[in-house]
Backbone bond lengths (Angstrom), bond angles and torsions (degrees), N, CA, C in turn:
res aa  C-N    CA-C-N  psi(-1)  N-CA   C-N-CA  omega(-1)  CA-C   N-CA-C  phi
1 I - - - 1.374 - - 1.606 100.46 -
2 D 1.250 124.25 -52.28 1.447 122.19 -176.67 1.468 110.65 -59.55
3 R 1.367 118.69 -36.79 1.547 119.34 -170.53 1.577 105.61 -71.36
4 F 1.330 118.93 -37.18 1.562 123.23 -174.92 1.474 113.37 -95.07
5 G 1.305 116.80 -16.25 1.549 116.34 -171.74 1.453 109.44 93.24
6 V 1.312 113.97 150.30 1.495 120.48 179.77 1.448 108.84 -71.13
7 L 1.193 128.52 -45.50 1.568 127.50 178.27 1.554 110.22 -54.66
8 R 1.310 116.31 -55.48 1.532 117.88 -175.96 1.476 107.03 -66.74
9 S 1.267 124.06 -33.11 1.494 125.11 -179.35 1.436 113.85 -68.66
10 S 1.472 112.27 -39.80 1.441 118.70 171.40 1.438 113.01 -59.08
11 V 1.283 121.93 -51.70 1.380 123.44 178.58 1.455 115.34 -56.71
12 I 1.359 117.74 -50.07 1.433 123.20 -179.06 1.682 106.00 -56.97
13 A 1.262 115.22 -43.18 1.401 116.12 -172.39 1.539 110.01 -75.18
14 F 1.370 120.48 -28.90 1.419 122.81 173.54 1.563 112.02 -69.06
15 C 1.416 115.11 -38.83 1.483 117.86 173.08 1.558 109.73 -61.86
16 M 1.362 118.47 -32.30 1.501 115.40 176.58 1.460 106.77 -70.11
17 Y 1.268 120.07 -43.77 1.539 121.06 175.20 1.412 111.91 -52.28
18 A 1.408 118.65 -43.42 1.469 121.41 178.56 1.575 117.80 -63.01
19 A 1.242 110.41 -27.47 1.497 119.49 -178.60 1.377 115.14 -81.91
20 V 1.460 118.73 -25.22 1.492 117.90 -177.83 1.522 117.14 -69.74
21 P 1.330 125.69 -46.71 1.336 120.34 179.20 1.499 120.31 -58.67
22 P 1.415 120.28 -44.79 1.438 126.85 174.15 1.570 107.23 -55.46
23 M 1.449 115.94 -45.78 1.363 111.59 178.52 1.475 120.50 -67.15
24 L 1.273 114.86 -23.18 1.456 117.66 175.04 1.547 109.20 -70.75
25 G 1.386 118.94 -33.82 1.376 125.51 177.21 1.503 110.87 -66.29
26 I 1.405 119.85 -41.20 1.296 127.33 179.50 1.514 116.30 -70.35
27 L 1.300 111.39 -54.64 1.424 121.88 -173.65 1.643 116.19 -79.14
28 G 1.394 108.83 -29.34 1.428 110.88 -179.89 1.390 117.06 84.49
29 P 1.398 125.52 178.13 1.407 125.64 -167.40 1.654 108.49 -82.99
30 D 1.342 116.33 -6.72 1.379 112.86 177.58 1.623 117.76 -66.86
31 H 1.381 106.73 -19.21 1.456 116.28 -179.52 1.531 109.69 -110.57
32 L 1.252 116.02 30.46 1.472 118.29 -172.57 1.519 106.01 -71.72
33 F 1.176 124.20 -29.26 1.572 121.92 -177.79 1.497 109.35 -65.67
34 A 1.472 115.83 -42.58 1.458 121.69 -173.16 1.481 106.71 -70.40
35 I 1.473 112.60 -40.48 1.507 116.58 -174.52 1.536 108.28 -71.33
36 G 1.261 118.85 -36.27 1.495 121.52 177.32 1.505 111.50 -65.54
37 A 1.376 113.87 -41.84 1.444 110.67 175.33 1.469 121.08 -65.53
38 M 1.369 113.07 -26.53 1.524 119.62 169.90 1.539 108.69 -68.10
39 M 1.309 117.58 -44.05 1.370 120.62 178.03 1.515 111.43 -57.10
40 G 1.470 112.55 -51.94 1.525 111.18 174.01 1.547 122.32 -56.51
41 F 1.411 108.33 -37.88 1.427 112.58 177.06 1.569 111.81 -67.64
42 G 1.264 121.63 -36.52 1.357 124.98 174.62 1.574 111.63 -65.30
43 H 1.202 116.71 -42.57 1.544 119.33 179.65 1.529 107.84 -72.67
44 G 1.345 119.27 -37.12 1.467 119.55 173.25 1.427 118.82 -56.02
45 I 1.336 114.22 -29.71 1.488 122.37 175.50 1.533 110.04 -87.82
46 A 1.352 117.86 -44.60 1.521 120.19 -173.53 1.450 112.63 -66.43
47 Y 1.260 121.66 -44.60 1.443 121.42 -168.00 1.506 110.84 -68.46
48 P 1.305 115.68 -44.10 1.569 116.95 -179.01 1.575 104.20 -71.59
49 A 1.379 119.38 -43.37 1.386 117.05 -176.60 1.444 119.06 -63.86
50 V 1.318 112.41 -42.37 1.503 114.64 173.98 1.570 116.13 -65.57
51 T 1.345 110.71 -36.06 1.521 112.67 170.33 1.341 118.61 -65.36
52 A 1.410 119.94 -33.59 1.363 121.78 174.40 1.484 112.28 -72.02
53 L 1.279 114.53 -32.35 1.494 119.05 177.11 1.525 109.38 -60.31
54 G 1.277 115.79 -52.82 1.476 119.40 177.88 1.349 117.66 -59.58
55 I 1.452 119.28 -40.08 1.434 123.10 175.48 1.646 110.73 -61.06
56 E 1.473 107.07 -45.20 1.493 106.29 -176.09 1.411 115.77 -69.66
57 R 1.301 119.54 -20.28 1.527 118.60 178.25 1.483 113.35 -102.08
58 A 1.240 122.84 5.18 1.515 127.91 174.91 1.523 108.89 -94.79
59 D 1.312 115.41 149.48 1.463 118.95 173.82 1.500 105.61 -76.73
60 A 1.310 116.36 165.14 1.569 121.46 -173.34 1.413 111.35 -60.37
61 S 1.183 127.44 -27.43 1.516 132.35 -168.19 1.613 105.01 -87.89
62 S 1.297 118.85 -25.64 1.487 122.84 176.73 1.446 119.91 -98.22
63 R 1.208 117.67 -1.60 1.506 123.29 -173.44 1.591 112.53 -62.77
64 G 1.363 122.53 -38.07 1.315 123.18 179.96 1.582 109.54 -74.60
65 M 1.288 117.52 -29.85 1.472 119.70 175.66 1.468 108.38 -69.19
66 V 1.473 116.47 -43.48 1.486 117.24 -176.53 1.569 110.62 -63.84
67 V 1.339 121.28 -33.96 1.412 121.64 -175.19 1.545 105.05 -69.29
68 S 1.350 114.71 -43.30 1.547 116.70 177.41 1.499 115.26 -60.91
69 I 1.296 116.74 -34.10 1.480 119.38 175.54 1.465 112.63 -70.68
70 I 1.376 117.62 -42.86 1.472 119.73 177.74 1.491 110.39 -63.96
71 H 1.376 118.35 -41.93 1.457 119.77 175.42 1.534 112.19 -60.39
72 G 1.297 117.60 -44.34 1.398 124.36 179.76 1.481 111.04 -62.41
73 A 1.313 121.89 -42.75 1.487 129.93 179.43 1.438 110.89 -63.70
74 F 1.276 119.23 -41.45 1.446 122.90 173.13 1.461 115.86 -58.04
75 N 1.419 107.38 -59.31 1.574 112.80 -177.16 1.538 107.85 -63.12
76 G 1.319 116.80 -56.55 1.483 119.31 178.79 1.514 116.74 -51.68
77 G 1.297 117.04 -42.65 1.499 115.67 169.44 1.469 118.87 -59.67
78 H 1.270 111.72 -43.03 1.619 117.50 177.06 1.601 105.78 -60.83
79 A 1.217 118.80 -47.92 1.444 123.48 -178.68 1.601 113.91 -60.12
80 F 1.367 109.74 -53.23 1.516 115.80 -179.40 1.459 110.90 -63.44
81 F 1.368 122.00 -45.68 1.473 120.22 177.66 1.457 116.99 -69.67
82 A 1.350 117.07 -29.37 1.471 117.56 170.32 1.477 115.46 -55.47
83 Y 1.337 115.49 -47.45 1.417 123.86 178.73 1.643 108.52 -70.71
84 G 1.273 110.33 -55.07 1.571 114.57 -179.68 1.501 112.79 -55.98
85 L 1.335 123.44 -42.07 1.404 122.44 -179.71 1.471 113.61 -77.93
86 G 1.388 112.02 -20.02 1.606 113.04 175.24 1.488 104.87 -70.57
87 L 1.372 119.52 -37.59 1.477 115.98 179.55 1.564 112.55 -71.92
88 V 1.272 116.30 -31.96 1.512 113.14 169.48 1.489 112.58 -65.93
89 A 1.396 122.76 -45.24 1.363 116.43 172.61 1.511 121.71 -57.37
90 A 1.353 113.13 -35.38 1.399 117.02 175.62 1.608 114.15 -65.70
91 A 1.361 113.81 -34.47 1.440 120.61 -174.88 1.507 111.44 -81.50
92 W 1.365 113.67 -37.97 1.510 119.23 -170.45 1.668 102.98 -117.65
93 S 1.294 111.53 -86.16 1.564 120.85 -174.89 1.462 115.26 -165.01
94 Y 1.209 118.71 165.33 1.408 117.96 176.21 1.609 110.92 -67.37
95 G 1.382 109.94 -40.11 1.476 112.46 177.62 1.577 116.31 -58.03
96 T 1.284 111.00 -35.93 1.516 114.93 175.25 1.511 109.67 -65.86
97 A 1.278 119.03 -43.06 1.443 122.45 175.95 1.453 112.79 -59.48
98 F 1.402 118.47 -45.72 1.395 123.78 -175.19 1.658 109.01 -65.52
99 W 1.271 117.88 -40.99 1.362 120.42 177.34 1.515 116.47 -72.33
100 L 1.335 115.21 -31.00 1.476 118.35 175.15 1.578 109.04 -72.61
101 A 1.253 117.85 -38.40 1.461 119.06 174.12 1.410 115.95 -58.34
102 G 1.416 113.82 -40.05 1.515 119.06 172.20 1.491 119.18 -65.50
103 A 1.259 110.79 -40.86 1.447 123.06 176.07 1.548 113.39 -61.65
104 V 1.330 115.19 -47.77 1.512 116.82 178.08 1.457 108.20 -66.59
105 T 1.312 119.12 -42.28 1.574 119.75 -175.58 1.608 105.48 -68.46
106 L 1.272 115.72 -38.07 1.525 110.04 177.74 1.522 111.85 -69.45
107 G 1.269 121.93 -34.85 1.412 120.83 169.38 1.494 118.60 -58.09
108 G 1.340 114.90 -30.47 1.473 123.47 175.60 1.377 110.05 -71.19
109 A 1.441 118.55 -43.44 1.380 119.62 178.04 1.596 113.02 -65.23
110 F 1.328 116.95 -37.35 1.437 119.83 171.56 1.534 115.94 -55.02
111 I 1.364 106.58 -53.03 1.608 111.66 176.04 1.403 112.65 -55.41
112 L 1.383 118.52 -44.24 1.531 123.14 179.17 1.426 109.60 -63.37
113 S 1.363 124.29 -34.75 1.536 125.80 179.50 1.439 109.08 -68.41
114 L 1.474 125.14 -18.41 1.327 123.04 -176.84 1.556 106.09 -84.72
115 G 1.278 121.44 -8.59 1.489 124.30 -170.29 1.626 111.69 -57.94
116 S 1.263 110.11 146.01 1.516 115.80 177.71 1.491 109.31 -67.99
117 R 1.265 116.23 146.91 1.471 123.56 -170.91 1.595 106.55 -97.63
118 V 1.281 117.96 7.76 1.527 127.34 -173.06 1.629 106.34 -87.26
119 K 1.318 118.29 124.04 1.385 125.02 178.01 1.620 110.31 -82.48
120 A 1.223 116.09 148.62 1.564 116.82 175.48 1.542 103.79 -83.87
121 A 1.332 110.85 157.46 1.438 123.55 -175.50 1.536 110.79 -63.85
């Protein structure tokens, strides 16, 4: 994370996140260990990188609040999408849910990549 910077590391990690669900749909449960390892690796980079990005850009008096918002966004996003994608899988298919999860996450990576590189004072 330190070598590449927190913004670049965050975008790369979110791209890894985006690749995992479609890979599960393509490769199937026989490759669950490898796909899970990739998800874990992506999360292991994303969570600290996004947290550091938020802290880096927040003023000193707002850093605690920023960490709370990031933590809530990660957990709330996982909970919401687990439910929402379950509905998609029930209505259409697991494949549709996997591809939608990847597309939404890739969209988030793209939006994150547009972020300003200017730090707060």
